[in-house]
RONU-564728 format. One record per residue: residue number from 0; residue in three letters; z, y, x of N, C-alpha, C in turn. Coordinates in pm, whole numbers. Example, Ala and Ser with C-alpha at 12.3 -4.5 7.8 and 13.67 -1.06 7.14 Angstrom:
REM RONU-564728
0, ALA, 780, -569, 1319, 780, -450, 1230, 780, -330, 1320
1, SER, 708, -225, 1285, 714, -106, 1367, 787, 3, 1290
REM end
This chain:
REM RONU-564728
0, MET, 7924, -6166, 2508, 8049, -6243, 2459, 8094, -6104, 2414
1, HIS, 8229, -6106, 2338, 8247, -5996, 2236, 8435, -6035, 2240
2, ASN, 8471, -5969, 2299, 8628, -6020, 2308, 8678, -6149, 2322
3, LYS, 8619, -6204, 2487, 8641, -6316, 2523, 8524, -6419, 2422
4, ARG, 8496, -6410, 2337, 8417, -6514, 2234, 8291, -6483, 2278
5, MET, 8206, -6628, 2295, 8063, -6617, 2312, 7988, -6564, 2170
6, LYS, 7882, -6490, 2161, 7832, -6472, 2098, 7674, -6541, 2050
7, SER, 7623, -6561, 2153, 7483, -6653, 2155, 7491, -6720, 2316
8, LEU, 7403, -6789, 2313, 7428, -6921, 2379, 7195, -6862, 2439
9, TYR, 7238, -6871, 2573, 7143, -6852, 2675, 7133, -6951, 2746
10, LYS, 6987, -6980, 2818, 6923, -7056, 2944, 6882, -6950, 3066
11, LEU, 6999, -6985, 3154, 6900, -6900, 3280, 6908, -7017, 3371
12, ASN, 6821, -6974, 3520, 6769, -7083, 3583, 6868, -7024, 3693
13, LEU, 6922, -7076, 3752, 7010, -7054, 3854, 6994, -7074, 3962
14, SER, 6825, -7137, 4003, 6804, -7206, 4123, 6855, -7115, 4276
15, ARG, 6792, -6969, 4248, 6900, -6910, 4387, 7018, -6819, 4353
16, ILE, 7093, -6825, 4279, 7190, -6791, 4321, 7274, -6854, 4408
17, LYS, 7330, -6777, 4476, 7455, -6850, 4619, 7578, -6835, 4549
18, GLU, 7619, -6778, 4459, 7803, -6773, 4437, 7766, -6698, 4274
19, ALA, 7863, -6743, 4177, 7906, -6680, 4093, 8015, -6724, 4019
20, VAL, 8085, -6598, 4013, 8284, -6600, 3979, 8259, -6559, 3768
21, VAL, 8343, -6669, 3801, 8391, -6544, 3602, 8507, -6481, 3628
22, MET, 8503, -6347, 3606, 8608, -6300, 3591, 8697, -6292, 3477
23, ASP, 8854, -6281, 3529, 8962, -6354, 3429, 8948, -6282, 3294
24, TRP, 8928, -6126, 3296, 8920, -6064, 3183, 8826, -6080, 3070
25, ASN, 8676, -6172, 3141, 8582, -6220, 3068, 8553, -6365, 3071
26, ALA, 8658, -6391, 3082, 8630, -6540, 3108, 8629, -6588, 2983
27, PRO, 8522, -6686, 2910, 8509, -6731, 2750, 8628, -6843, 2765
28, LEU, 8683, -6799, 2590, 8748, -6876, 2547, 8655, -6982, 2424
29, GLU, 8728, -7114, 2440, 8621, -7200, 2347, 8519, -7233, 2345
30, LEU, 8467, -7225, 2501, 8338, -7222, 2560, 8293, -7353, 2510
31, ASP, 8334, -7529, 2549, 8292, -7600, 2512, 8254, -7621, 2377
32, GLU, 8362, -7567, 2242, 8290, -7560, 2110, 8214, -7505, 2082
33, PHE, 8162, -7360, 2152, 7998, -7295, 2082, 7953, -7345, 2168
34, VAL, 7934, -7406, 2267, 7825, -7474, 2317, 7754, -7613, 2229
35, LYS, 7883, -7693, 2199, 7847, -7754, 2051, 7778, -7735, 1918
36, SER, 7853, -7631, 1868, 7813, -7543, 1776, 7670, -7528, 1775
37, LYS, 7621, -7526, 1899, 7469, -7446, 1890, 7369, -7602, 1898
38, ARG, 7409, -7700, 1933, 7323, -7846, 1925, 7254, -7873, 1777
39, MET, 7145, -7874, 1783, 7106, -7863, 1643, 7130, -8011, 1579
40, PRO, 7134, -8008, 1454, 7216, -8124, 1390, 7141, -8275, 1430
41, LEU, 6992, -8248, 1405, 6945, -8386, 1356, 6871, -8380, 1546
42, PRO, 6861, -8489, 1600, 6774, -8506, 1732, 6603, -8497, 1696
43, ILE, 6526, -8502, 1765, 6397, -8522, 1743, 6360, -8666, 1783
44, GLU, 6284, -8693, 1662, 6244, -8873, 1664, 6095, -8879, 1691
45, LEU, 6090, -8917, 1865, 5940, -8954, 1888, 5912, -9079, 1890
46, GLU, 5785, -9178, 1850, 5701, -9239, 1884, 5629, -9269, 2004
47, ILE, 5638, -9342, 2154, 5578, -9290, 2237, 5466, -9471, 2299
48, SER, 5345, -9388, 2317, 5271, -9546, 2384, 5260, -9491, 2521
49, ASN, 5212, -9649, 2588, 5196, -9570, 2767, 5074, -9565, 2825
50, GLU, 4983, -9504, 2677, 4855, -9487, 2714, 4857, -9364, 2844
51, ARG, 4771, -9338, 2961, 4767, -9240, 3078, 4929, -9235, 3146
52, ASN, 4996, -9318, 3144, 5125, -9337, 3175, 5216, -9259, 3130
53, GLY, 5255, -9249, 2991, 5294, -9182, 2884, 5381, -9199, 2950
54, PHE, 5493, -9326, 2940, 5627, -9341, 2950, 5649, -9256, 3057
55, GLU, 5653, -9279, 3166, 5684, -9225, 3287, 5627, -9096, 3267
56, ARG, 5580, -8982, 3229, 5517, -8869, 3232, 5626, -8808, 3133
57, ILE, 5638, -8845, 3036, 5730, -8821, 2908, 5949, -8808, 2991
58, PHE, 5957, -8954, 3068, 6060, -8955, 3108, 6112, -8836, 3181
59, THR, 5954, -8806, 3246, 6019, -8720, 3383, 6030, -8537, 3309
60, GLN, 5916, -8541, 3203, 5881, -8390, 3166, 6033, -8395, 3067
61, LEU, 6127, -8473, 3036, 6224, -8463, 2939, 6411, -8500, 3019
62, SER, 6374, -8478, 3105, 6485, -8576, 3218, 6624, -8472, 3177
63, ASN, 6610, -8344, 3175, 6696, -8290, 3125, 6753, -8285, 3033
64, PHE, 6714, -8333, 2912, 6739, -8330, 2758, 6830, -8473, 2733
65, GLU, 6930, -8475, 2688, 6998, -8565, 2626, 6914, -8657, 2541
66, ARG, 6889, -8777, 2560, 6788, -8836, 2480, 6825, -9021, 2458
67, ILE, 6819, -9093, 2384, 6788, -9210, 2376, 6717, -9264, 2322
68, SER, 6645, -9402, 2368, 6559, -9424, 2400, 6540, -9610, 2356
69, GLU, 6467, -9680, 2281, 6436, -9841, 2293, 6283, -9854, 2299
70, TYR, 6251, -10012, 2367, 6092, -10001, 2387, 6126, -10110, 2275
71, ASN, 5983, -10130, 2220, 6005, -10184, 2089, 5864, -10297, 2179
72, GLU, 5889, -10440, 2205, 5831, -10546, 2268, 5709, -10628, 2195
73, ILE, 5725, -10591, 2079, 5632, -10638, 1995, 5488, -10530, 1977
74, THR, 5535, -10415, 1997, 5437, -10301, 1946, 5384, -10244, 2049
75, LYS, 5461, -10257, 2186, 5468, -10184, 2336, 5460, -10044, 2316
76, LYS, 5564, -9983, 2241, 5574, -9852, 2199, 5728, -9816, 2222
77, CYS, 5753, -9742, 2271, 5910, -9655, 2266, 5987, -9547, 2175
78, PHE, 6052, -9564, 2149, 6131, -9491, 2020, 6232, -9366, 2092
79, MET, 6210, -9292, 2098, 6292, -9196, 2169, 6357, -9154, 2037
80, LYS, 6471, -9043, 2044, 6544, -8931, 2055, 6623, -8863, 2088
81, ILE, 6546, -8721, 2070, 6627, -8610, 2195, 6704, -8560, 2113
82, PHE, 6841, -8511, 2165, 6920, -8419, 2176, 6883, -8305, 2237
83, TYR, 6902, -8154, 2135, 6887, -8035, 2220, 6972, -7915, 2120
84, TYR, 6961, -7817, 2199, 6986, -7698, 2146, 6892, -7596, 2100
85, GLU, 6906, -7485, 2004, 6867, -7440, 1986, 6762, -7297, 2009
86, VAL, 6823, -7324, 2153, 6756, -7214, 2271, 6614, -7278, 2312
87, ASP, 6600, -7390, 2281, 6556, -7497, 2350, 6462, -7536, 2292
88, GLU, 6434, -7513, 2122, 6343, -7571, 2067, 6216, -7531, 2118
89, MET, 6224, -7405, 2119, 6067, -7340, 2158, 5994, -7420, 2287
90, GLU, 6046, -7459, 2409, 6028, -7476, 2487, 5960, -7656, 2468
91, LEU, 6091, -7708, 2378, 6061, -7870, 2326, 5930, -7874, 2291
92, LEU, 5878, -7751, 2202, 5822, -7761, 2089, 5610, -7790, 2221
93, ILE, 5665, -7708, 2275, 5584, -7636, 2361, 5483, -7815, 2443
94, THR, 5636, -7841, 2535, 5615, -7972, 2627, 5592, -8104, 2538
95, LEU, 5634, -8125, 2433, 5569, -8209, 2328, 5401, -8239, 2312
96, LEU, 5375, -8072, 2257, 5233, -8100, 2239, 5183, -8114, 2337
97, SER, 5221, -8111, 2445, 5120, -8095, 2569, 5101, -8275, 2576
98, PHE, 5155, -8366, 2549, 5144, -8509, 2549, 5005, -8566, 2452
99, GLY, 5022, -8474, 2356, 4880, -8500, 2263, 4926, -8588, 2208
100, PRO, 4826, -8716, 2219, 4799, -8849, 2111, 4905, -8928, 2152
101, ILE, 4970, -8912, 2222, 5032, -9033, 2326, 5172, -9024, 2262
102, ILE, 5173, -8898, 2147, 5375, -8918, 2118, 5325, -8910, 1931
103, GLN, 5417, -8936, 1876, 5407, -8926, 1710, 5523, -8884, 1709
104, ILE, 5556, -8756, 1671, 5693, -8692, 1627, 5721, -8775, 1443
105, ILE, 5788, -8830, 1441, 5859, -8878, 1341, 6004, -8765, 1247
106, GLY, 6013, -8761, 1310, 6140, -8622, 1245, 6206, -8521, 1364
107, PRO, 6276, -8473, 1302, 6296, -8448, 1149, 6181, -8335, 1074
108, GLU, 6182, -8299, 968, 6074, -8268, 877, 6061, -8104, 949
109, LYS, 6158, -8093, 984, 6107, -7880, 1002, 6052, -7892, 1157
110, PHE, 6072, -7987, 1237, 6014, -7953, 1354, 5869, -8003, 1361
111, LYS, 5846, -8111, 1315, 5738, -8178, 1264, 5665, -8098, 1178
112, ASN, 5696, -8029, 1106, 5628, -7902, 1020, 5553, -7773, 1087
113, GLN, 5644, -7736, 1179, 5649, -7654, 1315, 5510, -7712, 1442
114, ILE, 5530, -7827, 1441, 5410, -7902, 1513, 5310, -7901, 1497
115, THR, 5266, -7945, 1341, 5128, -7955, 1244, 5095, -7807, 1257
116, GLU, 5165, -7666, 1200, 5148, -7548, 1211, 5066, -7523, 1340
117, ARG, 5146, -7528, 1496, 5082, -7492, 1599, 4917, -7606, 1608
118, ILE, 4931, -7676, 1510, 4804, -7744, 1602, 4701, -7715, 1492
119, MET, 4764, -7699, 1379, 4606, -7598, 1291, 4608, -7496, 1298
120, LYS, 4683, -7394, 1381, 4658, -7272, 1424, 4518, -7297, 1556
121, GLN, 4551, -7412, 1650, 4500, -7407, 1738, 4351, -7417, 1687
122, LYS, 4377, -7559, 1630, 4262, -7630, 1550, 4105, -7469, 1467
123, ASP, 4216, -7423, 1417, 4147, -7252, 1375, 4093, -7189, 1453
124, LEU, 4111, -7186, 1583, 4125, -7046, 1691, 3968, -7129, 1730
125, PHE, 3992, -7311, 1779, 3791, -7324, 1819, 3735, -7324, 1715
126, LYS, 3699, -7328, 1604, 3693, -7299, 1489, 3560, -7162, 1517
127, LYS, 3652, -7058, 1536, 3618, -6979, 1558, 3537, -6900, 1655
REM end
């Protein structure tokens, strides 16, 4: 915070906090607008197969993210859009990698490239 304006967005684990009070002198102005400004402009788009209970696993793991999903009866796959914030990008990348071949990242291209880079680095480590 600087002059009652938010400077950055952080995610905090408040599970053991019993009470929190926002001090009047430091109450943030325009908090809703600031949080909205940190949302990534494009959602991550996935195609999910139900191998190894994929649907249940991914819906559970991503329950704290805003998402839209559609099931295709013909392909028996689920298409999902995940809306996220800048601060969640690395956590989301790691989580999605943990699903392995049951998901296919469709976009956006920048996120897809980050996934590809991570996979290539892991592949190179196994070669050594």
